[in-house]
C-alpha positions in Angstrom: -78.4 -3.1 22.4 -80.9 -0.7 24.0 -83.0 1.9 22.2 -83.6 5.2 23.9 -85.7 8.3 23.3 -84.1 11.7 23.4 -85.9 14.0 25.8 -85.5 16.8 23.3 -88.3 15.1 21.4 -90.6 16.5 24.1 -89.1 20.0 24.3 -91.8 22.3 25.5 -93.3 19.6 27.6 -92.4 18.3 31.1 -89.8 15.6 31.7 -92.6 13.7 33.4 -94.5 13.5 30.1 -91.4 12.5 28.2 -90.6 9.7 30.6 -94.2 8.5 30.7 -94.4 8.4 26.9 -91.0 6.7 26.5 -92.0 3.9 28.8 -95.5 3.6 27.1 -94.0 3.3 23.6 -91.4 0.6 24.6 -88.2 2.6 24.8 -85.5 1.2 27.1 -84.2 4.5 28.3 -84.2 8.3 27.9 -81.3 10.7 27.0 -81.6 13.8 29.2 -81.3 17.1 27.3 -80.8 20.5 29.1 -84.3 21.6 28.1 -85.4 19.3 31.0 -82.8 20.2 33.6 -80.6 23.1 34.7 -77.0 22.4 33.9 -75.9 25.1 36.2 -77.3 23.2 39.2 -76.3 19.8 37.8 -75.9 18.0 41.2 -79.4 18.8 42.6 -81.0 18.6 39.2 -79.7 15.0 38.6 -80.9 14.0 42.0 -84.4 15.3 41.1 -84.3 13.6 37.7 -83.2 10.3 39.3 -86.3 10.4 41.5 -88.5 10.9 38.4 -86.7 8.1 36.6 -87.6 5.7 39.5 -91.1 7.0 39.6 -91.7 6.3 35.9 -89.6 3.1 35.9 -87.3 4.1 33.0 -83.6 4.7 33.2 -81.6 7.8 32.2 -78.1 6.5 31.4 -77.2 9.4 29.0 -76.9 13.0 30.1 -76.1 15.9 27.7 -73.6 18.6 28.6 -72.3 21.7 26.9 -68.9 23.5 27.0 -66.6 25.6 24.9 -62.9 24.9 25.0 -62.2 26.5 21.6 -61.5 29.9 23.1 -58.4 31.9 23.9 -59.7 33.2 27.1 -57.8 31.0 29.6 -60.1 31.7 32.5 -63.3 30.8 30.6 -61.7 27.8 29.1 -60.7 26.6 32.6 -64.3 27.1 33.7 -65.5 24.9 30.8 -63.1 22.1 31.6 -63.9 22.1 35.3 -67.6 22.2 34.5 -67.5 19.1 32.4 -65.6 17.4 35.2 -68.3 18.4 37.5 -71.0 17.0 35.2 -69.1 13.7 35.1 -68.7 13.4 38.8 -72.4 14.3 39.4 -73.7 11.9 36.7 -71.6 9.0 37.9 -73.6 9.0 41.2 -76.8 8.2 39.4 -75.8 5.3 37.2 -75.1 7.4 34.1 -73.0 5.7 31.4 -72.5 8.4 28.9 -72.4 12.2 28.8 -73.0 13.4 25.3 -72.0 16.8 23.9 -69.0 18.4 22.2 -66.0 20.7 22.5 -67.6 23.9 21.3 -68.8 25.6 18.1 -66.9 27.2 15.2 -69.3 29.6 13.4 -68.6 32.2 10.8 -70.8 35.1 9.7 -73.7 32.8 8.9 -74.6 30.2 11.5 -76.9 28.5 8.9 -74.1 28.0 6.4 -73.1 24.6 7.8 -70.7 24.0 4.9 -68.6 27.0 5.8 -68.6 26.4 9.6 -67.3 23.8 12.0 -64.3 21.7 10.7 -64.4 23.6 7.4 -63.1 26.7 9.2 -61.0 24.9 11.8 -57.3 25.5 12.2 -54.7 23.1 13.7 -54.8 25.1 17.0 -58.5 24.3 17.4 -57.8 20.5 17.4 -54.9 21.1 19.8 -57.0 23.2 22.2 -59.8 20.5 22.2 -57.4 17.6 22.6 -55.5 19.2 25.5 -58.8 20.0 27.3 -60.3 16.6 26.8 -57.2 14.7 27.6 -57.5 16.2 31.0 -61.2 15.6 31.2 -60.9 12.0 30.1 -58.8 11.1 33.1 -61.8 12.0 35.3 -64.1 10.1 33.0 -61.9 7.0 33.3 -61.9 7.3 37.1 -65.7 7.6 37.3 -66.5 5.0 34.7 -68.2 7.4 32.3 -67.9 7.6 28.5 -67.8 11.1 27.0 -69.2 11.1 23.4 -68.8 13.9 20.8 -72.0 14.2 18.8 -71.3 14.7 15.2 -73.2 18.0 14.8 -73.4 20.9 12.5 -71.1 23.9 13.3 -68.9 21.8 15.6 -65.3 20.9 15.2 -66.5 17.3 15.1 -69.1 17.8 12.3 -67.7 15.0 10.2 -66.6 11.5 11.0 -63.1 12.4 9.7 -62.7 15.4 12.0 -64.1 13.5 14.9 -61.7 10.6 14.4 -58.8 13.0 14.2 -59.8 14.6 17.5 -60.3 11.2 19.2 -56.9 10.0 18.0 -55.3 13.1 19.4 -57.0 12.6 22.8 -56.2 8.9 22.8 -58.6 7.9 25.7 -60.9 4.9 25.8 -63.3 7.1 27.7 -63.9 9.5 24.8 -65.9 8.2 21.8 -67.9 9.3 18.8 -71.7 9.7 18.5 -72.6 9.7 14.8 -75.8 11.3 13.9 -76.7 10.8 10.2 -79.4 13.5 10.3 -76.9 16.1 11.4 -74.3 14.9 8.8 -76.9 15.1 6.1 -77.1 18.9 6.6 -73.4 19.3 6.6 -72.1 19.4 3.0 -68.5 18.3 3.8 -69.7 15.4 6.0 -69.8 11.7 5.1 -73.0 9.8 4.7 -74.1 7.5 7.6 -72.6 4.3 6.2 -69.2 5.8 5.4 -69.1 7.4 8.8 -69.6 4.1 10.5 -66.9 2.4 8.3 -64.5 5.2 9.2 -65.1 5.3 12.9 -65.6 1.6 13.6 -64.7 0.8 17.3 -64.6 4.5 18.1 -68.4 4.6 18.1 -69.6 4.8 21.6 -73.2 5.9 21.0 -75.5 6.5 18.1 -78.3 9.0 17.2 -81.2 8.4 14.8 -83.0 11.3 13.2 -84.2 12.1 9.7 -84.9 15.2 7.6 -85.4 16.4 4.0 -83.6 19.0 2.0 -86.2 21.4 0.7 -85.4 24.6 -1.2 -81.9 24.8 0.2 -83.0 24.3 3.8 -83.2 21.2 6.0 -86.6 20.3 7.4 -86.6 17.9 10.4 -90.4 17.4 10.6 -90.1 13.9 9.2 -90.4 10.5 10.8 -87.4 8.1 10.5 -89.2 6.1 7.8 -89.9 8.9 5.4 -87.1 11.4 5.4 -84.4 11.6 2.8 -82.1 9.3 4.7 -82.6 5.5 4.1 -81.7 3.9 7.4 -81.6 0.3 6.2 -78.0 0.4 5.0 -77.0 2.4 8.1 -78.5 -0.2 10.5 -77.1 -3.0 8.4 -73.6 -1.5 8.7 -74.0 -1.0 12.4 -74.9 -4.7 12.7 -71.8 -5.7 10.8 -69.4 -3.9 13.1 -71.5 -4.5 16.2 -74.2 -2.3 17.6 -73.2 0.1 20.3 -74.8 -0.7 23.7 -77.0 2.4 23.6 -78.7 4.1 20.6 -81.2 6.9 20.7 -84.0 8.2 18.5 -84.4 12.0 18.4 -87.3 13.9 16.8 -86.5 17.5 16.1 -89.5 18.5 14.0 -92.9 20.1 14.6 -96.3 18.7 15.4 -97.3 16.2 18.1 -94.1 14.5 19.3 -96.0 11.5 20.4 -96.8 10.5 16.9 -93.1 10.5 15.9 -92.0 8.8 19.2 -94.5 6.0 18.7 -93.8 5.4 15.1 -90.0 5.8 15.1 -89.2 3.1 17.6 -91.3 0.5 15.7 -89.4 1.4 12.5 -86.0 1.0 14.1 -86.9 -2.2 15.9 -88.2 -3.7 12.6 -85.0 -2.7 10.8 -82.9 -4.3 13.5 -84.9 -7.5 13.3 -84.5 -7.6 9.6 -80.7 -7.0 9.5 -80.1 -9.5 12.3 -81.6 -12.2 10.0 -79.3 -11.0 7.1 -76.0 -10.7 9.0 -74.5 -14.0 10.1 
């Protein structure tokens, strides 16, 4: 397996700095987040990014996308579907393996009330809308050799492993997979913990995110390194080892402070955990 760094770790800084630091700290690749490229001009932007990737000698096999197919406006929904197809076709020209994102948000009166949003407020029609759209999109992904992953994320239809699995089963394509993120699930009251999510999704896991946080006074603080947040990653990495690590896994730091401190520490922590569990799992 390969360990990547999410470019969002260096939001507020140039992509050049993110790539340079990722290579320096021993990451195998970088996941490209829209803070570092313009999705509206995806073709020319990915060409620019590819040149930077070559300059700094680090690959960018994962590109993030955004869309919203959970809307009744047929014209806007069609625009979203065609946009994701466009991202897939553009990304496939530059060796991209995964485009990571989702189907759109479901948010009630309070966007911070993660327990009331997302799958907690979803209706059957939302699953049907998303499945119909991505059944169409998946055909392009299959043709281009790209995997689309739904990141398990707060306020999304796929904010739990169970809701993600339900959606994947409805789509029924080998080109559409899950991206569990224990840090996101930790902030979602109705979501599973990391180990249970892995056991539920199994072979439907196409990618994986590592981040940590702490629950403080009813809020979730993400300014913590992987080793000292509320989430214990040993059992999670152990479970991943038991089912087989996905080919690509990424560390994302979303907190405050100097991102280089987190970037340097977090990869060493994950590498040590992987080494430890590989000795334990026959």
